[in-house]
N, C-alpha and C positions, 0 to 999 in steps of 0.2 A: 296830704294823700292826693294823688292824681285821680281825677274822675271826669267824666263826660256827661253833660245833661242828655237825658233821654226824653224827658218830658218835664212839665212843670213841678212834678212831685217825685221824679225818679232820676237817679244817676247811675252810671256805669262805672265801676272801678276795675281797672285792668288786672286780670288774674296774674299775668306776668309780673307786674310791678309788685304786687302782694308777695308773691313767692320770692322774688329777689330781696325785698325788704325784710322778709323773715329768715334770710341768710341761707336759702336753699340752692341758689344758682351756683352750679358747678360743684356741688356737694355730692360725695359718693358714700354709699353704704355697702361695703363690699363691692360686688360686681354691678349693683344697681345704683342708679343716681339721676341727677338732673343735669342737662347739658350746660357746659360752661358759658355758651353764648346765647342760649335761648331757654329761659326759665320754664316755658311751657312744655318742654320736651323731656320726657323720661328716656333714659338710656340703659341698655344692657351693655356693659363693658366687657362681657365675655361669657360668663357662666351663671348669670342670675336666672332664677326660675321665675315663672310667671307670678308665683305667690309673692316673691321678693319684690318684683316691680310694682305689684298691687300694694303691698305693704308701704312702700315708699310713698305712693299716691295717697294713701289713707293717712299717713303721717303728715304729709303736706296739708291736706284738707283740715285735719284736726288742729295743726298748729296755727293755720291762717284764721280759723274760727276762734281759737283761744287768744291770739294776739290782736285781731282786729274786729272780731264779732261778725265776720262775713263768712258765710258758707259758700265755698266754691264747688262746682260739680265737674266731674269729668266730661269731656266732650265725646268720648267714645263709650259704647256699651261694653260692659264687662260681664261675661256670663260664667 
């Protein structure tokens, strides 16, 4: 697993690496998906609703937690 030391007791694991390792990079779910070149970017390929984009995000978060035991958080606020 890739990581970077933050302090003597903490490390940072790149979310993009986790998402790629979980098999999401370039994956589509209808018109919503994850960019083929940048695992941190969610994409609307045409007619995905905001709810569909949010569902992809939540699925990624859930899968990363189940696979690696790491909770990733969205960098943007969703209301």
